N, C-alpha and C positions, 0 to 999 in steps of 0.2 A: 465716267467711262460707260457705266451700265446704261444711263439714260441715252447716251449717244447711240449705242448698239440697239437699244430698245426702239428708239424713234426710227432708226433705219430699217429695223425688222418690220415695224408697223407699216411704214411706207411701202416696203416690198410686198407685204401681204395685201395691202389695198390694191396694188397693181395686179396681183394674182387674182383677186376676187373680181376685179373689173374684166380681166381677160376671160375668166371663168364664165361670167355673165354674158360675155360677147361670143361664147362658144368657141373661143380660141384655146382649146384644151391643152395642146402641146406647150404653148407659151405659158399658160396658167400653171402647168405642172412644173416647168423650169423655174418659174418665179416662186412657187411654194417651196421648192427644194432649196433655192438660194436664200430664202428668208429663214429657213431652218438653221443654217449656219450662223446667221446673225442672232437668232433667238438663243442658240447655245452659248454664244459669247456673252450676250446680255445676262443670261442666267448665271454664268460663271462669276460675273462682277457684282450682281445684285445681292445686297445684304438683308433687305426687308423681307421677312418670311411670308407675309401676306401677299406682297407683290410677286414673289417667286411662285407661290401657289397659283395665282391667277395666270402668270405667264406659262406655267406648265400645262394648265388646262387648255389655254389657247393653242399651244404647240400641239397637243394631242388632237385637237379638232382639225387643225390645218394639215397635220400629218395624215390623219384619217382620210381627209378629202384628197390629198395628193396620191395616196395609195389607190383610191377608187379611180382617179384619173389615169393612173399608170395601168391598171387592169383594163380600163376601157380602151386606152391607146394601143395596148398590146393586142387585144382582140380585134380591133379595127385594122391593125397592121397585118395580122394573120389573114383576115378576110380579103384585104386588098392584094396580098401576095399571091393568092390563088393556090396556096399550098395545101389548103384543107380538102375536105371531101368535095368531089365534083357533084353537081346537081344530078338527080336521078330523073330519067324519063318516065313517061306514063306507064310503060310496060316493065319498069324495074331496071332497065339498062341505063348505062351512063349516058348523059346528054352530050358529053364531050365538050372540049373547049372551055374557055373562061366565061362564066355566066354573066350576062349584063344585068345590072340591077333593074328590077321591074319598077313600073310607075308606083305600084303599091308600096314597095320597099322605100322608095323616095318619100312618099307621103308619110309613111310611118316614122321615118327619120325626122321629118319636119315637125310632126306632132310630138315626138319624143323631145326634141329641142325646145318646143314650146312648154312642155311640162317640166323640163329640167329647171326652169326658173322658179318652180314651186318648191324646190328642195332648199331648205334653209342652209346657207353656208356659214353664217355667223350665229352663234348661240345668243339668245336674248339676255342671258345673265340674270335670270329670275330664279331664286332658290325657293325651296319649300318653306323655309323660315321667313321669307319675305311676304308670305300670304297669311293674313290674320284669320284665325278660325278655320272653318271648312275642313275639320279633321277627317270626317267621314269620306269626303271627296278625295282628299289627299291619300288616304289609306287605300281607297279603291284604285287610284291611278298607280300607286306604288306596286300593288298586287299585279296590275296589268302590264306595267312597263319595266319597272326597275328590277323586281325579283326574278322574272323569267330570264333576264339577261345575265344577272349576277349569279343566280343559283339555278341553273337549268335542271339540275338533278331533282329539284323539288317537284317539278311538273312532269310527271310520268304517269302512265296508265290513264285512268279516267280523270285525274286532276290536271286540268288544262287552264292556261291563262285566259283571261277575258279577251274576246275578239272585237267586241263593240261596246263602247261606253258613250252614253248621251248625257251631256251636261245641259241642264235647262234651268231657267229662272228669270226673274225680271232683269231688265238692262242695268248694267253697271255693278253687278254683284260679284264679278271676278271669274267668269267662265273662260274668257280669252286669256286672262292672266294665269289661270291654272294650266292652260295649253302651253303658255310660254315657259312655265316651270317644267313641264314635261319635256319640252324641246331642250331645255338647259340640262336637266338632271339625267335624262335617258341617253345612254350610249347607243343611239340608233339613228337611222335616217329619218328625218322629219319632213313630211310633205305638208305644206300649208296651202289649202285649196279653198277657193271661193267659186261661186257659180260662174263667174266670167271665165275661169280657167277651163271649164268643161262644156260650156254652151257655145255652139258654133252655128253660123247661118247656113252652112252647107249640109245638105241632107246626108245623114249617116255618120257625120264626122263626130258629133257629140258622144255617141255611144262608143266609137272607136277611141276617143280620148279617155273615157272611163275605163275601158279595157286595158289600154296602154298604161294608165296610172297604176292599176293594180298589178300589171305585169312588171313595171319598174319597181314597185314596192316589194314584190317577191324576189326580184333579182338582187335587191339591196337590203334584204331583211337581216336583222330585225328592223321593222319600219313602223312608223306611226303616220297615219293619214288623218290630218285634222281638217274637217270641213266646217267652216264657220257659217252661221246662218243657214243650216242645212234645210230648213223649211222652204227656202227659195228653190231648192232642187227637188225636194221629195214631198210635195204636198199631196193631199188625197187624190186618188184616181177617180175619175167620174166621166159622165157623158160629155161635158163641155170642155174636156181637156184636149190640148193639141196632141197630134201624133208624135211630134218630136219630144215633148215633155214626157209622154208615156214611155217612149223608148229609152230615154236616159234613166228613168226610174227602174225599168225592167233590167237594164244592164247593171245598175248599182246593186239590185237585189241578187242577181245571179253571181256577181263577183264577190259579194260579201259572204254568201252562204249558198252557193249553187253546186250542182253535180259536177265533179271533176275539177273544182277549184279549191286548192289547198290554202287555207287562211292562217296556218300556223306561222307564228313569227310576225304577224301583221295585226296591228290594232287600228280600228277605225274609231276616231274620236269626233263626235259631233257636238255642236253647240247651237242652241236656239232659245229665243225668248218666248216662242209660241208653240210649245210641244203638241198642243191639241190640233195643230195644222198638219202634223206629219201623217203620212199614209200608214195604215195599220201594219202592213207587211214590213215597212222600214222600221217601225217601232219595235217589232218583234226581233229584228236583226240586232238591235242594241240590247245585249243581255243585261247590262246594268244601266239604269236610268236614274241619274243622281240630281236631286234638287239643290241648286245653289241659291239659297234664299237670302233675305236681308240679314245683316249681322246682328248678333245679340249685344248687350251692353259691353261685355268683356271684349268682344270682337271689335266694336266701335272704338273703344279706348286704345286698343292695339293699333287700329288703323290710323288714328290721329298721330300716334308715335311714329309709325312708319312714314306717313305723309310729311311730317315735319322733318324727319331725318336728323341731320347734323346742323340744321339751321339754328342759330342762336335765338333763344326765347327766354322769357322770364317765367315760364310755366314750372310748377312744382308737380311732384308725383300725384298728389291728390287732385290736381286740376284736370287730369285726363278722365277721371271718373265723373267729374262735373260735366265735362264736354260730352261724354258718352250718354249721360242722362238727358242732356238737352237736345241730342240728335236722334231721338227715337224715330224710326221710319226712314232714316237716311241710308242709302246704299254706299258701297265703297267709293264709287265714282263721285257721289254727292259730297262725301267727306273730303275727298281730294280737292274738290272745287272750293269748299268752305275754307280749308287750310290755305289754299292759294290766295283766296280773298283776304284772309287775316294777315298773311305774310306781306301782302302788298300795302297794308294800311300805313306802316312807317314811311313807305315811298310817297304816299299821298300827303302825309304830314310834312315831309320835306318840301314837296311841290307847293303846298299852301302856306308854309311858314313865312311870317314877316319878321320874325326875330329869332336869333340863335344865341346860344350861350357857350362859353368855353368850358371844357371839362378835360381832366387829365386821364389818359389811358396808356398804361405801360410807359409812364414817364414822358408821354408826348401830348402836346396841347391839341385838342380836337374841338370841333364845333358841332353842336346838336340842336335841333329845333326846340324852342321854348315858348311860353306864353308871353304876351306883351307886358304882363305884370311882374315877371321874374326880375329880381334885383340885379342879376348879372347879365341881363339881356343886351344884345347888340342888334340894332335895327339893320337888317340886311335880308336878301333873298338867296335862294340856292345858287343863283348865277354869280354871287359874290364870294362863294365858298370854293376854296381850292379842292380838287378831287381827293388829295391825300389827307385833308383835314376834316372831311365829313364823317361823322359818326351817326349811324341810323339809330332812332329810338328803339328800345326793346319792344318785342312783340309780347304783349301781356294777355292775360285771360280775358280782359275786357274786349280786346280786339277780336278774339274768337267768338265771344258772345254776340258782338255786333254783326260779325259775318254770318253767324247762325240765324240771327234775326232777319237778315236780308235774304236768306236762302230758304228754299222749300224742297221737300223730297220730290223726286221725279217719278217715283213709282206710286201708282194709285192703289187705293184699298181694294177696288174691284179686281185689279190685276193680281194682287196678292192672294185674294180669296180663290181666284180661278186656278192659280198655280198650286195652292194647297189641295184643292179638289182633285186636280190631275195627279198630284203626288199620292194622295190616298188611294186612287184607283190604279195607277200604273207604275209609280216611281218609288224612290227611297230618299230619305233625308241625308243631305251631305254636310250639314253643319255639325 
């Protein structure tokens, strides 16, 4: 019964998200609310505590989005009804009559709709414990995002939450993954921005997009604005720079820490592989600059465990330390690729096998690849094996060692040295 209601609730939510993305906000609100009834019924019948907890988290997320849509629809309805304040003339008197929306208002509405796609509707489902190591970076992000929302009384007087955090380091070390954890763990509006969201071919539109982005963040605070590859937007200012690029940077500087702009309740989270390419004024706006470096041996061992997950292997606890020692210089992304390479080796053995042998598993006869010299061998290929009879060989330590031998670190020593130099001069260590 629970599965039936849960499946129906998921289907209803998917329709709501699709309508939300299409800017059909009234339809999206109705679908979110009808899905809530199904979620409640599914929750009533569900017995598994872990699944119930996940369902409750999702319900909270969708209910929060429905509440924001309700507020938006109400404000829009009041504006359309003309029952609010009449617009004032230049001399302070009433302009009279129902005001027609100006071309600028229409443009702002279009730009807002474009930016609304940058608000994450679905949580990425990445927890702090899913990230190996990087304890310093996680503590900084908790100080900036989680604690001010949960314990606002802590931050009063001169003690204020961080307004800007820059995550920098070589590619594949977990900067974007940390941002996903922030989006999951923080009970706030999360804007995920790239340069394509803010750069426009029309003169003056790019800086208007930046201004509207921060305006929307203030309306929906607490908010997190995550700008990936921020160096693409905020390179150093110089003589050869285009006017459009200079104006975008100027607007970002003003919105982050300018006169008359209140940044309380807003965190700007930036990520870059090349921090030395950032403009000095932008660098100053990021109060905390955290180096996300290559993992240490303990971090690499934990990464192997996380990358393997619940996949069946023949590895023992001590084997993870062996793999960590063999993968010196590998980033988190490199380790994920090595694990995927190793987990695919049994598949290659099945494809290349010319002989299979029968084995018993849970009282059932299965077939697994074997060598031509095995006494129980049967000459056949994978085409001759029925799908429910095939048993893949175990993934052993040797498979991982072969995968490591075929792989190489993607981060060069020169890049590591340059990151360390920049950290010594401007940053702090996040490991």
